[in-house]
C-alpha positions as CSV (number, residue, x, y, z in Angstrom):
1,M,8.5,36.8,15.1
2,E,10.9,38.2,17.8
3,L,13.3,35.7,17.3
4,I,14.0,36.1,13.9
5,A,14.2,40.2,14.2
6,E,16.9,39.3,17.0
7,A,19.0,37.2,14.7
8,V,18.5,39.9,12.0
9,K,19.6,42.5,14.2
10,G,22.5,40.0,14.9
11,G,23.8,40.1,11.4
12,A,21.9,36.8,9.9
13,R,20.1,36.6,7.1
14,R,16.0,36.4,7.2
15,F,16.2,33.4,5.0
16,R,18.5,31.6,7.4
17,A,17.0,32.6,10.6
18,C,13.3,31.3,9.1
19,K,14.6,28.2,8.2
20,E,16.5,27.2,11.3
21,L,12.8,27.4,13.1
22,G,11.4,25.8,10.4
23,L,9.4,28.8,8.5
24,C,8.7,29.6,5.1
25,L,10.2,33.1,4.3
26,R,7.1,34.2,2.7
27,T,4.8,33.3,5.9
28,V,6.8,35.7,8.1
29,Q,6.8,38.2,5.3
30,R,2.6,37.6,5.4
31,W,2.7,37.5,9.1
32,R,4.7,41.7,8.9
33,H,2.4,42.7,6.8
34,C,-1.0,41.2,8.4
35,E,-2.3,41.1,11.4
36,A,-3.5,37.6,11.5
37,D,-3.1,34.7,8.9
38,K,-7.1,34.4,8.0
39,R,-6.5,31.4,5.5
40,Q,-7.8,28.7,8.0
41,I,-11.3,31.1,8.8
42,V,-12.2,32.6,5.4
43,Q,-15.6,31.7,4.2
44,R,-14.9,30.5,0.6
45,E,-17.6,29.5,-1.7
46,A,-18.7,26.4,-2.7
47,P,-17.3,25.2,-6.4
48,L,-19.8,25.2,-8.9
49,N,-19.1,21.8,-10.3
50,K,-19.8,20.0,-6.2
51,L,-21.9,17.3,-5.9
52,S,-24.9,18.0,-4.1
53,A,-26.1,15.7,-1.3
54,E,-28.6,13.9,-3.7
55,E,-25.9,13.4,-6.0
56,R,-23.5,11.8,-3.5
57,Q,-26.0,9.4,-2.4
58,A,-26.4,8.1,-5.9
59,V,-22.8,7.6,-6.2
60,L,-23.2,5.5,-2.8
61,D,-26.0,3.6,-3.9
62,A,-24.8,2.9,-7.1
63,A,-21.5,1.4,-5.3
64,N,-23.4,-0.6,-2.9
65,Q,-25.4,-2.0,-5.2
66,P,-25.7,-5.8,-5.5
67,G,-24.1,-6.3,-8.6
68,F,-21.6,-3.2,-8.0
69,A,-20.6,-4.4,-4.3
70,S,-17.5,-6.4,-4.5
71,L,-16.6,-3.7,-7.5
72,T,-14.2,-1.1,-7.8
73,P,-14.7,2.4,-8.4
74,H,-12.5,1.8,-11.4
75,Q,-15.0,-1.2,-12.6
76,I,-17.9,0.2,-12.1
77,V,-17.5,3.7,-14.0
78,P,-17.0,1.6,-17.2
79,K,-20.2,-0.8,-16.3
80,L,-22.2,2.2,-15.6
81,A,-21.2,3.8,-18.9
82,D,-22.2,0.9,-20.5
83,E,-25.5,1.5,-19.7
84,G,-25.8,4.8,-20.2
85,I,-25.3,6.2,-16.9
86,Y,-22.8,8.7,-15.9
87,L,-22.9,9.7,-11.9
88,A,-19.3,10.9,-11.5
89,S,-15.8,10.3,-12.3
90,E,-13.4,7.4,-10.8
91,S,-11.4,10.1,-8.7
92,T,-14.9,11.2,-7.1
93,F,-16.1,7.7,-6.4
94,Y,-13.2,6.7,-4.8
95,R,-13.4,10.1,-3.0
96,V,-17.2,9.8,-2.1
97,L,-16.3,6.0,-0.6
98,R,-13.9,7.5,1.5
99,E,-15.6,10.2,3.0
100,A,-18.2,7.6,3.9
101,K,-15.5,5.4,5.5
102,Q,-16.3,2.6,2.4
103,N,-13.2,2.8,0.6
104,V,-12.0,-0.7,1.9
105,R,-11.9,-3.9,0.4
106,R,-15.2,-4.6,-0.7
107,G,-17.2,-7.9,-1.5
108,R,-15.6,-11.0,0.0
109,A,-12.0,-10.3,-0.7
110,K,-10.0,-10.4,2.6
111,A,-8.4,-7.7,4.3
112,P,-4.4,-8.8,4.1
113,K,-2.9,-9.9,7.0
114,R,0.5,-8.3,8.5
115,R,2.6,-11.2,10.0
116,V,5.7,-10.4,12.1
117,L,8.9,-11.0,10.0
118,T,10.4,-14.7,10.9
119,T,14.1,-14.1,12.2
120,H,16.0,-17.3,12.6
121,R,19.6,-17.0,14.4
122,A,22.4,-19.6,14.6
123,D,24.3,-19.7,18.2
124,G,25.8,-23.4,16.7
125,P,26.7,-25.8,13.5
126,N,23.7,-28.0,11.8
127,Q,20.6,-25.4,13.6
128,V,19.8,-22.9,10.5
129,W,20.9,-24.1,6.8
130,C,20.7,-22.2,4.0
131,W,20.4,-24.0,0.1
132,D,19.6,-22.5,-3.7
133,I,20.1,-23.7,-7.2
134,T,22.2,-22.4,-9.6
135,W,23.0,-22.4,-13.0
136,L,26.5,-23.6,-14.2
137,P,27.7,-22.7,-17.6
138,T,30.0,-25.4,-19.5
139,T,31.9,-25.5,-22.9
140,V,29.1,-26.0,-24.5
141,K,27.3,-22.6,-25.5
142,G,24.2,-22.7,-24.2
143,R,24.2,-25.3,-22.4
144,F,24.0,-25.4,-18.4
145,F,24.3,-27.4,-15.6
146,Y,22.2,-27.4,-12.2
147,W,24.5,-27.0,-8.9
148,Y,22.1,-27.9,-5.6
149,M,24.1,-26.6,-2.8
150,V,22.6,-26.5,0.9
151,K,25.2,-24.8,4.0
152,D,25.4,-24.5,7.1
153,I,25.3,-20.6,8.0
154,Y,27.2,-20.9,11.5
155,S,30.3,-22.6,10.1
156,R,29.7,-21.9,6.3
157,K,30.3,-25.2,5.9
158,L,29.3,-26.5,2.6
159,V,26.9,-29.7,4.2
160,T,26.2,-31.1,1.0
161,N,26.2,-30.4,-2.6
162,E,25.7,-32.6,-6.2
163,V,25.7,-31.2,-9.8
164,H,22.3,-32.2,-12.1
165,E,21.7,-31.5,-15.6
166,S,17.8,-30.7,-14.7
167,E,16.2,-28.7,-12.1
168,C,13.1,-31.0,-10.3
169,S,12.0,-31.3,-6.4
170,E,12.9,-35.2,-6.5
171,H,17.1,-33.8,-6.9
172,A,16.2,-31.7,-3.8
173,C,14.7,-34.0,-1.6
174,V,17.4,-36.7,-2.1
175,L,19.8,-33.9,-1.5
176,L,18.1,-33.0,1.9
177,E,17.9,-36.3,2.9
178,K,21.7,-37.0,2.5
179,G,22.7,-33.7,4.1
180,C,20.3,-34.4,7.2
181,L,21.8,-38.0,7.6
182,R,25.3,-36.9,7.0
183,E,25.1,-34.5,10.0
184,R,22.7,-36.5,12.2
185,T,20.2,-34.3,12.3
186,A,17.0,-36.6,13.7
187,G,15.4,-35.0,16.6
188,R,17.3,-31.9,16.8
189,P,15.7,-28.4,15.4
190,L,16.8,-27.6,11.7
191,V,15.8,-24.4,10.3
192,L,16.0,-24.7,6.1
193,H,15.9,-21.1,4.3
194,S,15.7,-20.7,0.7
195,D,14.5,-18.2,-1.6
196,N,10.5,-18.5,-3.3
197,G,12.0,-20.6,-6.3
198,H,9.4,-23.0,-7.6
199,V,11.3,-26.2,-6.5
200,M,11.7,-24.6,-2.8
201,K,8.3,-23.8,-2.2
202,G,7.0,-27.5,-3.9
203,S,4.4,-30.1,-1.9
204,L,6.8,-32.5,-2.7
205,L,9.8,-30.7,-1.0
206,R,7.6,-29.7,1.9
207,E,6.5,-33.4,2.6
208,S,10.0,-34.4,2.8
209,M,11.2,-31.5,5.3
210,I,8.0,-32.7,7.5
211,S,9.1,-36.2,7.5
212,L,12.8,-35.2,8.0
213,G,11.5,-32.6,10.9
214,V,13.1,-29.4,9.2
215,E,11.3,-26.3,9.4
216,P,11.1,-24.2,6.6
217,S,12.1,-20.5,6.2
218,F,11.7,-18.3,3.1
219,S,13.1,-14.9,1.9
220,R,10.9,-12.0,1.7
221,P,9.3,-10.9,-1.6
222,R,11.4,-8.9,-4.1
223,V,14.2,-9.1,-1.3
224,S,17.5,-11.1,-2.9
225,N,19.9,-10.6,0.1
226,D,17.8,-12.6,2.4
227,N,19.7,-15.4,1.2
228,A,23.2,-14.0,0.9
229,Y,25.3,-16.7,2.2
230,A,24.3,-18.7,-0.6
231,E,24.6,-16.0,-3.2
232,A,28.2,-15.5,-1.6
233,L,28.9,-18.9,-2.6
234,F,27.6,-18.9,-6.2
235,R,29.1,-16.0,-6.9
236,T,33.0,-17.2,-5.8
237,A,31.9,-20.3,-7.3
238,K,31.1,-18.6,-10.8
239,Y,34.0,-16.4,-11.0
240,C,36.8,-18.3,-10.1
241,P,38.7,-19.6,-13.0
């Protein structure tokens, strides 16, 4: 309050001084007219619709029944309603479970694991490759070819590429084998990065990578720029004359 009074005396606007201190103007006005802020210690009456201890225990007992132990309140409340029982609303179920520290994954569902994001660095050629498949339009409307491409992210070299009339794992396996034989990567660590397409994450390509000694790497879900080198080449190929 002394700092604000000094700023106002020096010609500053009161709300500007409050903003510099991270205070609201209404808060400062309340401090000026009241001796102390008693909002934190005032005794308020409990709301009329507050659940009693027995009602809260009934909610916990219902949520922990054998038939409901693996269900969420979004599923428990309708099931109880089908039986003609109404204990509380869905949001109240969530609030009671949260206060009882039971608002966690229920039943046999396992909690998600946080994994460290994989990052690969290429200090030389043939250390990290990226690959992808894209559609190439033809002169016939509605007909497309599929371009399979493997690229070295260090030198931006097009390691190998082929064009096929269909998209399948067999073509990808042959393409990867040709690239490894051409660059002679046997016995050396090699990372192959791709997006999360069905061909990229298929078991057939995975087995081929294991036999060739290639480590897989995938983009994060819903992150399109993790495979930027391949997408940039696709853009150049599709938009050039």
